[in-house]
PyMOL Python script that loads the backbone (N, CA, C, O; Angstrom):
from pymol import cmd

cmd.read_pdbstr("""\
ATOM      1  N   UNK A   1      11.968 -72.701  15.075  1.00  0.00           N
ATOM      2  CA  UNK A   1      11.183 -73.140  13.641  1.00  0.00           C
ATOM      3  C   UNK A   1       9.774 -73.900  14.445  1.00  0.00           C
ATOM      4  O   UNK A   1       9.830 -74.553  15.486  1.00  0.00           O
ATOM      5  N   UNK A   2       8.815 -73.667  13.816  1.00  0.00           N
ATOM      6  CA  UNK A   2       8.055 -74.631  14.195  1.00  0.00           C
ATOM      7  C   UNK A   2       7.055 -75.604  13.555  1.00  0.00           C
ATOM      8  O   UNK A   2       6.177 -74.918  13.032  1.00  0.00           O
ATOM      9  N   UNK A   3       6.828 -76.838  13.385  1.00  0.00           N
ATOM     10  CA  UNK A   3       6.550 -77.625  12.853  1.00  0.00           C
ATOM     11  C   UNK A   3       5.256 -77.946  13.330  1.00  0.00           C
ATOM     12  O   UNK A   3       5.445 -78.392  14.462  1.00  0.00           O
ATOM     13  N   UNK A   4       3.553 -77.968  12.980  1.00  0.00           N
ATOM     14  CA  UNK A   4       2.734 -78.067  12.553  1.00  0.00           C
ATOM     15  C   UNK A   4       1.823 -79.626  12.544  1.00  0.00           C
ATOM     16  O   UNK A   4       1.604 -80.332  11.560  1.00  0.00           O
ATOM     17  N   UNK A   5       1.453 -79.833  13.789  1.00  0.00           N
ATOM     18  CA  UNK A   5       1.120 -80.907  13.302  1.00  0.00           C
ATOM     19  C   UNK A   5      -0.530 -80.876  11.931  1.00  0.00           C
ATOM     20  O   UNK A   5      -0.947 -79.937  11.252  1.00  0.00           O
ATOM     21  N   UNK A   6      -0.786 -81.618  11.984  1.00  0.00           N
ATOM     22  CA  UNK A   6      -1.996 -81.454  11.057  1.00  0.00           C
ATOM     23  C   UNK A   6      -3.318 -80.368  10.763  1.00  0.00           C
ATOM     24  O   UNK A   6      -3.789 -79.509  10.017  1.00  0.00           O
ATOM     25  N   UNK A   7      -3.536 -81.428  12.401  1.00  0.00           N
ATOM     26  CA  UNK A   7      -4.983 -81.276  13.195  1.00  0.00           C
ATOM     27  C   UNK A   7      -4.839 -79.186  13.374  1.00  0.00           C
ATOM     28  O   UNK A   7      -5.772 -78.464  13.022  1.00  0.00           O
ATOM     29  N   UNK A   8      -4.049 -78.851  13.726  1.00  0.00           N
ATOM     30  CA  UNK A   8      -3.193 -77.597  13.831  1.00  0.00           C
ATOM     31  C   UNK A   8      -3.928 -76.968  12.682  1.00  0.00           C
ATOM     32  O   UNK A   8      -5.107 -76.846  12.351  1.00  0.00           O
ATOM     33  N   UNK A   9      -2.319 -76.487  12.033  1.00  0.00           N
ATOM     34  CA  UNK A   9      -2.405 -76.547  10.845  1.00  0.00           C
ATOM     35  C   UNK A   9      -3.929 -76.383   9.741  1.00  0.00           C
ATOM     36  O   UNK A   9      -4.166 -75.307   9.191  1.00  0.00           O
ATOM     37  N   UNK A  10      -4.715 -77.438   9.584  1.00  0.00           N
ATOM     38  CA  UNK A  10      -6.140 -76.971   8.955  1.00  0.00           C
ATOM     39  C   UNK A  10      -6.716 -76.310   9.951  1.00  0.00           C
ATOM     40  O   UNK A  10      -7.498 -75.697   9.224  1.00  0.00           O
ATOM     41  N   UNK A  11      -7.099 -75.746  11.523  1.00  0.00           N
ATOM     42  CA  UNK A  11      -7.484 -74.546  11.901  1.00  0.00           C
ATOM     43  C   UNK A  11      -6.440 -73.347  12.270  1.00  0.00           C
ATOM     44  O   UNK A  11      -6.744 -72.453  13.060  1.00  0.00           O
ATOM     45  N   UNK A  12      -5.342 -73.415  11.699  1.00  0.00           N
ATOM     46  CA  UNK A  12      -4.501 -72.163  11.848  1.00  0.00           C
ATOM     47  C   UNK A  12      -5.345 -71.353   9.986  1.00  0.00           C
ATOM     48  O   UNK A  12      -5.867 -70.262   9.758  1.00  0.00           O
ATOM     49  N   UNK A  13      -5.073 -72.566   9.089  1.00  0.00           N
ATOM     50  CA  UNK A  13      -6.015 -71.530   7.339  1.00  0.00           C
ATOM     51  C   UNK A  13      -7.410 -71.654   7.803  1.00  0.00           C
ATOM     52  O   UNK A  13      -7.982 -70.603   8.094  1.00  0.00           O
ATOM     53  N   UNK A  14      -8.061 -72.783   7.920  1.00  0.00           N
ATOM     54  CA  UNK A  14      -8.986 -72.055   8.251  1.00  0.00           C
ATOM     55  C   UNK A  14      -9.522 -71.385   8.463  1.00  0.00           C
ATOM     56  O   UNK A  14     -10.502 -70.937   7.868  1.00  0.00           O
ATOM     57  N   UNK A  15      -8.941 -71.030   9.601  1.00  0.00           N
ATOM     58  CA  UNK A  15      -9.707 -69.774  10.612  1.00  0.00           C
ATOM     59  C   UNK A  15     -10.369 -69.412  11.993  1.00  0.00           C
ATOM     60  O   UNK A  15     -10.888 -68.465  12.584  1.00  0.00           O
ATOM     61  N   UNK A  16      -9.948 -71.095  12.194  1.00  0.00           N
ATOM     62  CA  UNK A  16     -10.187 -71.269  13.426  1.00  0.00           C
ATOM     63  C   UNK A  16      -9.732 -71.408  14.371  1.00  0.00           C
ATOM     64  O   UNK A  16      -9.687 -72.444  15.034  1.00  0.00           O
ATOM     65  N   UNK A  17      -9.320 -70.417  14.603  1.00  0.00           N
ATOM     66  CA  UNK A  17      -8.291 -70.910  15.611  1.00  0.00           C
ATOM     67  C   UNK A  17      -8.738 -70.170  17.339  1.00  0.00           C
ATOM     68  O   UNK A  17      -8.049 -69.739  18.264  1.00  0.00           O
ATOM     69  N   UNK A  18     -10.102 -70.310  17.136  1.00  0.00           N
ATOM     70  CA  UNK A  18     -10.434 -70.162  18.533  1.00  0.00           C
ATOM     71  C   UNK A  18     -10.836 -71.680  19.178  1.00  0.00           C
ATOM     72  O   UNK A  18     -11.515 -72.035  20.141  1.00  0.00           O
ATOM     73  N   UNK A  19      -9.870 -72.548  17.890  1.00  0.00           N
ATOM     74  CA  UNK A  19     -10.189 -74.301  18.875  1.00  0.00           C
ATOM     75  C   UNK A  19      -8.413 -73.820  19.239  1.00  0.00           C
ATOM     76  O   UNK A  19      -8.699 -72.752  18.696  1.00  0.00           O
ATOM     77  N   UNK A  20      -7.035 -73.654  19.609  1.00  0.00           N
ATOM     78  CA  UNK A  20      -6.416 -72.858  19.286  1.00  0.00           C
ATOM     79  C   UNK A  20      -6.434 -72.733  20.684  1.00  0.00           C
ATOM     80  O   UNK A  20      -7.161 -71.866  21.171  1.00  0.00           O
ATOM     81  N   UNK A  21      -5.679 -73.533  21.494  1.00  0.00           N
ATOM     82  CA  UNK A  21      -5.236 -72.623  22.860  1.00  0.00           C
ATOM     83  C   UNK A  21      -4.197 -70.992  23.102  1.00  0.00           C
ATOM     84  O   UNK A  21      -3.173 -70.702  22.483  1.00  0.00           O
ATOM     85  N   UNK A  22      -4.513 -70.615  23.597  1.00  0.00           N
ATOM     86  CA  UNK A  22      -3.611 -69.373  23.558  1.00  0.00           C
ATOM     87  C   UNK A  22      -2.386 -69.008  23.646  1.00  0.00           C
ATOM     88  O   UNK A  22      -1.883 -67.934  23.316  1.00  0.00           O
ATOM     89  N   UNK A  23      -1.692 -70.345  24.309  1.00  0.00           N
ATOM     90  CA  UNK A  23      -0.360 -70.344  24.813  1.00  0.00           C
ATOM     91  C   UNK A  23       0.239 -71.274  22.912  1.00  0.00           C
ATOM     92  O   UNK A  23       1.440 -71.541  22.870  1.00  0.00           O
ATOM     93  N   UNK A  24      -0.510 -71.606  21.762  1.00  0.00           N
ATOM     94  CA  UNK A  24      -0.012 -72.136  21.131  1.00  0.00           C
ATOM     95  C   UNK A  24      -0.581 -70.840  19.705  1.00  0.00           C
ATOM     96  O   UNK A  24       0.301 -70.563  18.893  1.00  0.00           O
ATOM     97  N   UNK A  25      -2.007 -70.142  19.503  1.00  0.00           N
ATOM     98  CA  UNK A  25      -1.390 -68.740  18.625  1.00  0.00           C
ATOM     99  C   UNK A  25      -0.220 -67.914  19.298  1.00  0.00           C
ATOM    100  O   UNK A  25       0.749 -67.404  18.735  1.00  0.00           O
ATOM    101  N   UNK A  26      -0.507 -67.910  20.472  1.00  0.00           N
ATOM    102  CA  UNK A  26       1.603 -66.798  20.891  1.00  0.00           C
ATOM    103  C   UNK A  26       2.204 -66.876  19.937  1.00  0.00           C
ATOM    104  O   UNK A  26       2.460 -65.992  19.119  1.00  0.00           O
ATOM    105  N   UNK A  27       2.788 -69.055  19.957  1.00  0.00           N
ATOM    106  CA  UNK A  27       3.365 -69.075  19.662  1.00  0.00           C
ATOM    107  C   UNK A  27       3.901 -69.504  17.965  1.00  0.00           C
ATOM    108  O   UNK A  27       4.840 -69.921  17.288  1.00  0.00           O
ATOM    109  N   UNK A  28       2.626 -69.075  17.944  1.00  0.00           N
ATOM    110  CA  UNK A  28       1.989 -69.775  16.518  1.00  0.00           C
ATOM    111  C   UNK A  28       2.668 -68.537  15.605  1.00  0.00           C
ATOM    112  O   UNK A  28       3.714 -68.370  14.978  1.00  0.00           O
ATOM    113  N   UNK A  29       1.328 -67.690  15.934  1.00  0.00           N
ATOM    114  CA  UNK A  29       2.107 -65.701  15.716  1.00  0.00           C
ATOM    115  C   UNK A  29       3.642 -65.513  16.285  1.00  0.00           C
ATOM    116  O   UNK A  29       4.245 -64.475  16.017  1.00  0.00           O
ATOM    117  N   UNK A  30       4.076 -66.242  16.845  1.00  0.00           N
ATOM    118  CA  UNK A  30       5.773 -64.797  17.076  1.00  0.00           C
ATOM    119  C   UNK A  30       6.907 -65.551  16.679  1.00  0.00           C
ATOM    120  O   UNK A  30       7.979 -64.958  16.797  1.00  0.00           O
ATOM    121  N   UNK A  31       6.947 -66.894  16.169  1.00  0.00           N
ATOM    122  CA  UNK A  31       7.992 -67.411  14.761  1.00  0.00           C
ATOM    123  C   UNK A  31       7.911 -67.233  14.245  1.00  0.00           C
ATOM    124  O   UNK A  31       6.945 -67.099  13.495  1.00  0.00           O
ATOM    125  N   UNK A  32       9.351 -67.003  14.194  1.00  0.00           N
ATOM    126  CA  UNK A  32       9.544 -66.617  12.856  1.00  0.00           C
ATOM    127  C   UNK A  32       9.504 -67.188  11.227  1.00  0.00           C
ATOM    128  O   UNK A  32       9.376 -66.561  10.175  1.00  0.00           O
ATOM    129  N   UNK A  33       9.719 -69.089  11.575  1.00  0.00           N
ATOM    130  CA  UNK A  33       9.258 -69.975  10.494  1.00  0.00           C
ATOM    131  C   UNK A  33       8.269 -70.742  11.475  1.00  0.00           C
ATOM    132  O   UNK A  33       8.299 -70.895  12.696  1.00  0.00           O
ATOM    133  N   UNK A  34       7.080 -71.314  10.158  1.00  0.00           N
ATOM    134  CA  UNK A  34       6.742 -72.342  10.746  1.00  0.00           C
ATOM    135  C   UNK A  34       5.660 -72.889   9.228  1.00  0.00           C
ATOM    136  O   UNK A  34       4.749 -72.691   8.425  1.00  0.00           O
ATOM    137  N   UNK A  35       7.109 -73.969   9.953  1.00  0.00           N
ATOM    138  CA  UNK A  35       6.255 -74.955   8.600  1.00  0.00           C
ATOM    139  C   UNK A  35       5.256 -76.262   8.766  1.00  0.00           C
ATOM    140  O   UNK A  35       4.211 -76.266   9.417  1.00  0.00           O
ATOM    141  N   UNK A  36       5.793 -77.322   8.061  1.00  0.00           N
ATOM    142  CA  UNK A  36       4.564 -78.559   7.855  1.00  0.00           C
ATOM    143  C   UNK A  36       5.579 -79.474   7.419  1.00  0.00           C
ATOM    144  O   UNK A  36       6.710 -79.232   6.997  1.00  0.00           O
ATOM    145  N   UNK A  37       4.747 -81.005   7.661  1.00  0.00           N
ATOM    146  CA  UNK A  37       5.885 -82.820   7.886  1.00  0.00           C
ATOM    147  C   UNK A  37       4.422 -82.388   6.654  1.00  0.00           C
ATOM    148  O   UNK A  37       3.393 -81.731   6.811  1.00  0.00           O
ATOM    149  N   UNK A  38       5.309 -83.533   4.838  1.00  0.00           N
ATOM    150  CA  UNK A  38       4.978 -83.586   4.259  1.00  0.00           C
ATOM    151  C   UNK A  38       3.560 -84.486   4.430  1.00  0.00           C
ATOM    152  O   UNK A  38       2.655 -84.592   3.602  1.00  0.00           O
ATOM    153  N   UNK A  39       3.622 -84.888   5.305  1.00  0.00           N
ATOM    154  CA  UNK A  39       2.451 -86.123   5.486  1.00  0.00           C
ATOM    155  C   UNK A  39       1.024 -85.139   5.924  1.00  0.00           C
ATOM    156  O   UNK A  39      -0.081 -85.300   5.405  1.00  0.00           O
ATOM    157  N   UNK A  40       1.267 -84.340   6.746  1.00  0.00           N
ATOM    158  CA  UNK A  40       0.141 -83.338   6.480  1.00  0.00           C
ATOM    159  C   UNK A  40      -0.692 -83.090   5.557  1.00  0.00           C
ATOM    160  O   UNK A  40      -1.872 -82.987   5.889  1.00  0.00           O
ATOM    161  N   UNK A  41      -0.197 -82.870   3.671  1.00  0.00           N
ATOM    162  CA  UNK A  41      -0.234 -82.185   3.143  1.00  0.00           C
ATOM    163  C   UNK A  41      -1.233 -83.982   2.709  1.00  0.00           C
ATOM    164  O   UNK A  41      -2.254 -83.796   2.048  1.00  0.00           O
ATOM    165  N   UNK A  42      -0.989 -85.163   2.990  1.00  0.00           N
ATOM    166  CA  UNK A  42      -1.108 -86.395   1.960  1.00  0.00           C
ATOM    167  C   UNK A  42      -2.053 -86.554   2.915  1.00  0.00           C
ATOM    168  O   UNK A  42      -3.149 -86.986   2.556  1.00  0.00           O
ATOM    169  N   UNK A  43      -1.830 -86.248   4.275  1.00  0.00           N
ATOM    170  CA  UNK A  43      -3.403 -86.831   5.142  1.00  0.00           C
ATOM    171  C   UNK A  43      -4.275 -85.913   5.509  1.00  0.00           C
ATOM    172  O   UNK A  43      -5.239 -86.284   6.179  1.00  0.00           O
ATOM    173  N   UNK A  44      -4.143 -84.614   5.179  1.00  0.00           N
ATOM    174  CA  UNK A  44      -5.512 -83.493   4.351  1.00  0.00           C
ATOM    175  C   UNK A  44      -6.036 -84.093   3.061  1.00  0.00           C
ATOM    176  O   UNK A  44      -7.245 -84.304   2.968  1.00  0.00           O
ATOM    177  N   UNK A  45      -5.222 -84.384   2.061  1.00  0.00           N
ATOM    178  CA  UNK A  45      -6.174 -85.043   0.464  1.00  0.00           C
ATOM    179  C   UNK A  45      -6.436 -86.413   0.995  1.00  0.00           C
ATOM    180  O   UNK A  45      -7.127 -87.136   0.278  1.00  0.00           O
ATOM    181  N   UNK A  46      -5.836 -87.081   2.568  1.00  0.00           N
ATOM    182  CA  UNK A  46      -6.359 -88.112   2.424  1.00  0.00           C
ATOM    183  C   UNK A  46      -8.147 -88.494   3.059  1.00  0.00           C
ATOM    184  O   UNK A  46      -8.929 -89.424   2.862  1.00  0.00           O
ATOM    185  N   UNK A  47      -8.191 -87.269   3.844  1.00  0.00           N
ATOM    186  CA  UNK A  47      -9.307 -87.174   4.698  1.00  0.00           C
ATOM    187  C   UNK A  47     -10.368 -85.776   3.950  1.00  0.00           C
ATOM    188  O   UNK A  47     -11.575 -85.542   3.878  1.00  0.00           O
ATOM    189  N   UNK A  48      -9.360 -85.246   3.591  1.00  0.00           N
ATOM    190  CA  UNK A  48     -11.075 -84.414   2.790  1.00  0.00           C
ATOM    191  C   UNK A  48     -11.339 -85.393   0.916  1.00  0.00           C
ATOM    192  O   UNK A  48     -12.326 -85.105   0.238  1.00  0.00           O
ATOM    193  N   UNK A  49     -10.958 -85.781   0.733  1.00  0.00           N
ATOM    194  CA  UNK A  49     -11.264 -87.031   0.296  1.00  0.00           C
ATOM    195  C   UNK A  49     -12.436 -88.602   0.703  1.00  0.00           C
ATOM    196  O   UNK A  49     -13.400 -89.226   0.258  1.00  0.00           O
ATOM    197  N   UNK A  50     -11.465 -88.565   1.845  1.00  0.00           N
ATOM    198  CA  UNK A  50     -13.117 -89.909   1.782  1.00  0.00           C
ATOM    199  C   UNK A  50     -13.689 -89.147   2.832  1.00  0.00           C
ATOM    200  O   UNK A  50     -13.962 -89.816   3.828  1.00  0.00           O
ATOM    201  N   UNK A  51     -14.013 -87.627   2.905  1.00  0.00           N
ATOM    202  CA  UNK A  51     -15.674 -86.652   3.854  1.00  0.00           C
ATOM    203  C   UNK A  51     -15.176 -86.719   5.347  1.00  0.00           C
ATOM    204  O   UNK A  51     -15.789 -86.525   6.397  1.00  0.00           O
ATOM    205  N   UNK A  52     -14.186 -86.973   5.159  1.00  0.00           N
ATOM    206  CA  UNK A  52     -13.698 -87.025   7.327  1.00  0.00           C
ATOM    207  C   UNK A  52     -13.650 -85.142   7.336  1.00  0.00           C
ATOM    208  O   UNK A  52     -13.960 -84.453   8.308  1.00  0.00           O
ATOM    209  N   UNK A  53     -13.301 -84.756   6.337  1.00  0.00           N
ATOM    210  CA  UNK A  53     -13.485 -83.285   6.166  1.00  0.00           C
ATOM    211  C   UNK A  53     -13.759 -82.643   5.589  1.00  0.00           C
ATOM    212  O   UNK A  53     -14.202 -82.970   4.488  1.00  0.00           O
ATOM    213  N   UNK A  54     -13.654 -81.130   6.026  1.00  0.00           N
ATOM    214  CA  UNK A  54     -15.157 -80.772   4.463  1.00  0.00           C
ATOM    215  C   UNK A  54     -13.980 -79.509   4.421  1.00  0.00           C
ATOM    216  O   UNK A  54     -13.579 -79.154   5.529  1.00  0.00           O
ATOM    217  N   UNK A  55     -13.384 -78.789   3.189  1.00  0.00           N
ATOM    218  CA  UNK A  55     -12.624 -78.200   3.457  1.00  0.00           C
ATOM    219  C   UNK A  55     -13.229 -76.797   2.756  1.00  0.00           C
ATOM    220  O   UNK A  55     -14.014 -77.194   1.895  1.00  0.00           O
ATOM    221  N   UNK A  56     -13.200 -75.089   2.752  1.00  0.00           N
ATOM    222  CA  UNK A  56     -13.743 -74.296   2.642  1.00  0.00           C
ATOM    223  C   UNK A  56     -14.084 -73.709   1.303  1.00  0.00           C
ATOM    224  O   UNK A  56     -14.883 -72.809   1.045  1.00  0.00           O
ATOM    225  N   UNK A  57     -12.838 -74.838   0.016  1.00  0.00           N
ATOM    226  CA  UNK A  57     -13.343 -74.622  -1.388  1.00  0.00           C
ATOM    227  C   UNK A  57     -12.262 -76.135  -2.174  1.00  0.00           C
ATOM    228  O   UNK A  57     -11.447 -76.923  -1.695  1.00  0.00           O
ATOM    229  N   UNK A  58     -12.491 -76.048  -2.719  1.00  0.00           N
ATOM    230  CA  UNK A  58     -12.059 -76.810  -3.745  1.00  0.00           C
ATOM    231  C   UNK A  58     -10.180 -77.802  -3.046  1.00  0.00           C
ATOM    232  O   UNK A  58      -9.526 -77.256  -2.157  1.00  0.00           O
ATOM    233  N   UNK A  59      -9.778 -78.959  -3.580  1.00  0.00           N
ATOM    234  CA  UNK A  59      -8.227 -79.099  -2.951  1.00  0.00           C
ATOM    235  C   UNK A  59      -7.799 -78.497  -2.965  1.00  0.00           C
ATOM    236  O   UNK A  59      -7.506 -78.006  -1.875  1.00  0.00           O
ATOM    237  N   UNK A  60      -7.275 -77.849  -4.231  1.00  0.00           N
ATOM    238  CA  UNK A  60      -6.089 -77.697  -5.323  1.00  0.00           C
ATOM    239  C   UNK A  60      -6.092 -76.007  -4.614  1.00  0.00           C
ATOM    240  O   UNK A  60      -5.040 -75.567  -4.150  1.00  0.00           O
ATOM    241  N   UNK A  61      -7.429 -75.126  -4.597  1.00  0.00           N
ATOM    242  CA  UNK A  61      -6.993 -73.995  -4.276  1.00  0.00           C
ATOM    243  C   UNK A  61      -7.200 -73.747  -2.808  1.00  0.00           C
ATOM    244  O   UNK A  61      -7.189 -72.629  -2.291  1.00  0.00           O
ATOM    245  N   UNK A  62      -7.451 -75.246  -1.984  1.00  0.00           N
ATOM    246  CA  UNK A  62      -6.648 -74.505  -0.530  1.00  0.00           C
ATOM    247  C   UNK A  62      -5.428 -74.912   0.243  1.00  0.00           C
ATOM    248  O   UNK A  62      -4.900 -74.665   1.327  1.00  0.00           O
ATOM    249  N   UNK A  63      -5.100 -76.114  -1.491  1.00  0.00           N
ATOM    250  CA  UNK A  63      -3.515 -76.422  -0.962  1.00  0.00           C
ATOM    251  C   UNK A  63      -2.207 -74.654  -0.880  1.00  0.00           C
ATOM    252  O   UNK A  63      -1.332 -74.160  -0.168  1.00  0.00           O
ATOM    253  N   UNK A  64      -2.993 -74.387  -2.196  1.00  0.00           N
ATOM    254  CA  UNK A  64      -2.640 -72.989  -3.292  1.00  0.00           C
ATOM    255  C   UNK A  64      -2.248 -71.846  -2.191  1.00  0.00           C
ATOM    256  O   UNK A  64      -1.406 -70.951  -2.272  1.00  0.00           O
ATOM    257  N   UNK A  65      -3.598 -72.352  -0.609  1.00  0.00           N
ATOM    258  CA  UNK A  65      -3.797 -70.907   0.347  1.00  0.00           C
ATOM    259  C   UNK A  65      -2.478 -71.316   1.050  1.00  0.00           C
ATOM    260  O   UNK A  65      -1.410 -70.706   1.009  1.00  0.00           O
ATOM    261  N   UNK A  66      -2.807 -72.649   1.803  1.00  0.00           N
ATOM    262  CA  UNK A  66      -2.834 -73.099   2.675  1.00  0.00           C
ATOM    263  C   UNK A  66      -0.683 -73.152   2.851  1.00  0.00           C
ATOM    264  O   UNK A  66      -0.085 -72.968   3.912  1.00  0.00           O
ATOM    265  N   UNK A  67       0.182 -73.538   1.070  1.00  0.00           N
ATOM    266  CA  UNK A  67       0.875 -73.498   1.477  1.00  0.00           C
ATOM    267  C   UNK A  67       2.013 -72.515   1.047  1.00  0.00           C
ATOM    268  O   UNK A  67       3.199 -72.785   0.858  1.00  0.00           O
ATOM    269  N   UNK A  68       1.122 -70.835   0.892  1.00  0.00           N
ATOM    270  CA  UNK A  68       1.307 -69.952   0.610  1.00  0.00           C
ATOM    271  C   UNK A  68       2.050 -69.107   1.193  1.00  0.00           C
ATOM    272  O   UNK A  68       2.788 -68.242   0.720  1.00  0.00           O
ATOM    273  N   UNK A  69       1.787 -69.439   2.410  1.00  0.00           N
ATOM    274  CA  UNK A  69       2.395 -68.851   3.572  1.00  0.00           C
ATOM    275  C   UNK A  69       1.382 -67.388   3.139  1.00  0.00           C
ATOM    276  O   UNK A  69       0.812 -67.025   2.111  1.00  0.00           O
ATOM    277  N   UNK A  70       1.560 -66.727   4.779  1.00  0.00           N
ATOM    278  CA  UNK A  70       0.895 -65.904   5.488  1.00  0.00           C
ATOM    279  C   UNK A  70       1.368 -64.206   3.902  1.00  0.00           C
ATOM    280  O   UNK A  70       2.174 -63.733   3.100  1.00  0.00           O
ATOM    281  N   UNK A  71      -0.143 -64.112   4.633  1.00  0.00           N
ATOM    282  CA  UNK A  71       0.372 -62.529   3.573  1.00  0.00           C
ATOM    283  C   UNK A  71      -0.467 -62.964   2.036  1.00  0.00           C
ATOM    284  O   UNK A  71      -0.401 -62.213   1.063  1.00  0.00           O
TER     285      UNK A  71
END
""", "prot")
cmd.dss("prot")
cmd.show_as("cartoon", "prot")
cmd.util.cbc("prot")
cmd.orient("prot")
């Protein structure tokens, strides 16, 4: 199991995978289970609410997609 840090999760979900080191990308792709901490959800919502990040869609849609998993 790999637990992603908030910024890695954001990059992964938002298809900004060019920001990931190749070794990280390989580890994520080859892992059977990839998770996040509950605090990453809070951090993402806080960052978006305070205009520190811009999500590519409304926050509730983004979380639905991000928490749904691959596929």
